C-alpha positions as CSV (number, residue, x, y, z in Angstrom):
1,M,8.5,-0.4,6.8
2,K,9.2,-1.4,10.4
3,I,8.5,2.1,11.7
4,L,4.8,1.7,10.7
5,Q,4.3,-1.4,12.9
6,S,2.6,0.5,15.7
7,L,0.1,1.9,13.2
8,L,-0.5,-1.4,11.4
9,L,-1.0,-3.4,14.6
10,Y,-4.5,-1.9,14.9
11,A,-5.3,-2.9,11.4
12,G,-4.1,-6.4,12.0
13,L,-4.8,-9.2,9.6
14,A,-8.5,-9.2,10.0
15,C,-9.5,-8.8,6.4
16,A,-13.2,-9.4,7.0
17,A,-13.3,-6.1,8.9
18,A,-13.5,-4.3,5.5
19,H,-17.2,-5.0,5.2
20,A,-17.9,-2.7,8.2
21,A,-16.0,0.2,6.6
22,P,-18.0,2.9,4.8
23,A,-18.3,2.8,1.0
24,A,-15.4,4.3,-0.8
25,P,-15.4,5.9,-4.3
26,D,-13.2,4.7,-7.2
27,L,-9.9,6.4,-6.9
28,D,-6.5,6.6,-8.8
29,L,-3.5,7.8,-6.9
30,G,0.2,8.5,-7.3
31,I,1.9,7.6,-4.1
32,S,5.4,8.6,-3.0
33,Y,7.4,6.9,-0.1
34,Y,10.2,8.4,1.8
35,T,12.1,6.7,4.7
36,K,15.0,7.9,6.7
37,V,16.9,5.8,9.3
38,V,19.9,6.9,11.3
39,T,21.9,3.8,12.5
40,D,23.7,3.5,15.8
41,E,26.9,3.9,13.8
42,G,25.8,7.3,12.7
43,V,25.0,6.3,9.1
44,T,21.9,7.9,7.6
45,R,20.0,5.8,5.1
46,E,17.3,7.3,2.9
47,T,14.9,5.5,0.6
48,R,12.5,7.0,-1.9
49,Y,10.2,5.4,-4.4
50,E,6.8,5.9,-6.1
51,E,3.8,3.8,-7.0
52,R,0.7,4.0,-9.2
53,W,-2.4,2.9,-7.3
54,Q,-5.9,2.2,-8.5
55,R,-8.9,1.3,-6.4
56,R,-12.3,0.0,-7.5
57,A,-14.9,-2.0,-5.7
58,G,-13.3,-5.2,-4.6
59,H,-10.0,-4.4,-6.3
60,V,-6.7,-2.6,-5.6
61,W,-4.0,-2.5,-8.2
62,V,-0.5,-1.2,-7.4
63,E,2.5,-0.8,-9.7
64,R,6.0,0.4,-8.7
65,V,7.3,3.3,-10.9
66,L,10.5,1.9,-12.3
67,P,13.3,3.4,-14.5
68,E,13.0,2.5,-18.1
69,R,16.2,0.3,-17.9
70,A,14.5,-2.1,-15.5
71,S,13.8,-5.4,-17.1
72,H,10.3,-6.8,-16.2
73,H,10.9,-9.7,-18.5
74,E,13.9,-11.1,-16.7
75,D,12.5,-10.8,-13.2
76,G,9.0,-11.9,-14.1
77,H,10.1,-15.1,-15.8
78,K,13.3,-16.3,-14.1
79,H,13.2,-14.8,-10.6
80,F,10.0,-13.8,-8.7
81,N,10.5,-10.2,-7.7
82,P,7.3,-8.7,-6.2
83,V,8.7,-5.2,-6.3
84,K,8.8,-5.2,-10.1
85,L,5.5,-6.9,-10.7
86,A,2.0,-5.4,-10.4
87,R,0.2,-6.3,-7.2
88,H,-3.5,-7.1,-7.5
89,V,-5.4,-7.4,-4.2
90,M,-9.0,-8.7,-4.4
91,M,-11.9,-9.2,-2.0
92,E,-14.2,-11.9,-3.3
93,N,-17.1,-13.2,-1.2
94,G,-15.5,-11.9,2.0
95,K,-12.2,-13.5,1.2
96,L,-9.0,-11.7,0.4
97,K,-7.0,-12.9,-2.6
98,L,-3.6,-11.8,-3.8
99,E,-1.8,-12.1,-7.1
100,Y,1.2,-10.6,-8.8
101,V,1.0,-9.8,-12.5
102,D,3.9,-9.8,-15.0
103,L,2.5,-7.6,-17.7
104,H,5.4,-8.1,-20.0
105,G,5.6,-11.8,-19.6
106,R,1.8,-12.1,-19.5
107,E,1.7,-14.2,-16.3
108,R,-0.5,-14.1,-13.2
109,V,1.0,-15.5,-10.0
110,A,-1.4,-16.5,-7.2
111,I,0.0,-16.0,-3.7
112,P,-1.4,-18.2,-0.8
113,P,-1.9,-16.6,2.6
114,A,1.0,-18.6,4.0
115,E,3.4,-16.9,1.7
116,Y,2.2,-13.3,2.2
117,E,5.2,-12.5,4.5
118,N,7.6,-13.7,1.8
119,V,6.2,-11.2,-0.7
120,A,6.1,-8.3,1.8
121,F,2.3,-8.2,2.0
122,D,0.8,-7.7,5.5
123,G,-2.6,-9.4,4.7
124,S,-4.7,-6.4,5.5
125,W,-7.5,-5.5,3.0
126,D,-8.1,-2.2,4.9
127,R,-4.5,-1.1,4.5
128,S,-4.6,-2.0,0.8
129,F,-8.0,-0.3,0.1
130,Y,-7.7,2.8,2.3
131,L,-3.9,3.0,3.0
132,V,-4.8,3.1,6.7
133,S,-7.8,1.3,8.2
134,P,-10.7,3.7,8.9
135,K,-11.0,2.0,12.3
136,V,-7.4,3.0,13.1
137,V,-8.0,6.5,11.9
138,A,-11.0,6.8,14.2
139,Q,-8.8,6.0,17.2
140,I,-6.3,8.8,16.5
141,P,-7.3,12.1,18.0
142,L,-8.1,15.1,15.7
143,S,-5.2,17.5,15.5
144,T,-5.1,21.3,15.6
145,R,-2.9,21.2,12.5
146,S,-4.6,22.9,9.6
147,S,-5.2,21.2,6.3
148,T,-5.1,22.8,2.8
149,V,-7.2,19.9,1.3
150,P,-11.0,20.5,1.5
151,G,-12.6,17.7,3.5
152,A,-9.3,16.3,4.8
153,R,-8.4,16.6,8.5
154,W,-5.2,15.8,10.3
155,R,-5.1,13.3,13.2
156,E,-2.1,12.6,15.3
157,R,-0.9,11.1,18.5
158,E,2.4,10.5,20.3
159,R,3.3,7.6,22.7
160,N,6.6,6.7,24.2
161,G,8.5,9.2,22.0
162,R,6.9,7.9,18.8
163,F,4.4,9.8,16.7
164,E,1.8,9.0,14.1
165,R,0.1,11.6,11.9
166,V,-2.6,10.9,9.3
167,L,-4.2,13.3,6.9
168,W,-7.5,11.6,6.3
169,D,-9.8,12.6,3.4
170,D,-13.4,11.9,4.4
171,S,-14.9,12.3,0.9
172,R,-12.3,10.1,-0.8
173,Q,-12.1,7.6,2.1
174,V,-8.3,7.4,1.9
175,A,-5.2,8.6,3.8
176,L,-3.5,11.4,1.8
177,V,-0.5,11.6,4.1
178,I,0.9,9.1,6.7
179,E,3.8,10.2,8.8
180,T,5.5,8.1,11.5
181,G,8.7,8.3,13.4
182,D,10.4,9.1,16.7
183,R,11.2,12.4,18.4
184,S,14.9,11.5,18.4
185,G,15.0,11.7,14.7
186,Q,16.4,8.2,14.2
187,E,13.4,7.0,12.2
188,Y,11.0,8.8,10.0
189,Q,8.6,7.8,7.2
190,R,6.3,9.8,5.1
191,I,3.8,8.3,2.6
192,E,2.0,10.9,0.4
193,A,-0.9,10.1,-1.9
194,Q,-1.8,12.5,-4.7
195,P,-5.2,11.9,-6.5
196,V,-4.9,11.6,-10.2
197,S,-6.9,14.3,-11.9
198,K,-8.0,12.0,-14.8
199,A,-8.7,8.5,-13.6
200,S,-8.0,5.6,-15.9
201,P,-11.2,4.5,-17.8
202,A,-10.1,0.9,-17.9
203,S,-9.0,-1.2,-15.0
204,P,-5.8,-3.2,-15.7
205,W,-7.2,-6.4,-14.2
206,T,-9.9,-6.4,-16.9
207,R,-7.1,-6.8,-19.6
208,L,-5.6,-10.0,-18.3
209,V,-7.4,-12.4,-20.7
210,G,-4.9,-14.9,-22.1
211,F,-2.4,-14.5,-19.3
212,S,-1.0,-17.8,-18.1
213,Q,-1.7,-18.7,-14.5
214,K,1.1,-19.7,-12.1
215,E,1.5,-20.5,-8.5
216,Y,4.1,-19.0,-6.1
217,A,5.4,-22.4,-5.5
218,D,6.5,-22.6,-9.2
219,F,9.2,-20.1,-8.5
220,L,10.6,-21.9,-5.4
221,D,13.7,-24.1,-5.7
């Protein structure tokens, strides 16, 4: 995720800025991630994975798409692995809250802000809710690149050999594509969001009654 740093710096960790953003509709997405890095030794490393993403007012729920052989039970109970757990980001009374949910083990794990870095969370509500902050998008010039998605427009810029491209959907208030990298071809990342045609009628965070509540510190040695 390092190659997104220049884009995320504008979003920062100012979660309260979300209140100034325009209203966004409920949305369900399937998100694919692709990263390529060419090392100084000439080794090319590629990474691909997918997530299921759901947004409602004040809530964002994210689950990694895992192979069936993956054991949620083992990692959720014995070892805290945020990749294999559902991430639930909330905005309550202007304050961001984060928890990870073990659906198999029926546990909710609250994460304090001081531990966000340890669970690979950048602390940005805007990035969680829109994938890219609308304020960041507004600062990126419109591109002449055409879009096949009605209501979505490309924005892009290049500085010091590094480029940023965002396909922003005004009606859905979300980034459908985020591309970052460098002209040398050493680093490239593409995040692509595909709206789900039939949104889930029930939000997963409404089905957590009876789950035990734990703290992140419970998993530390």
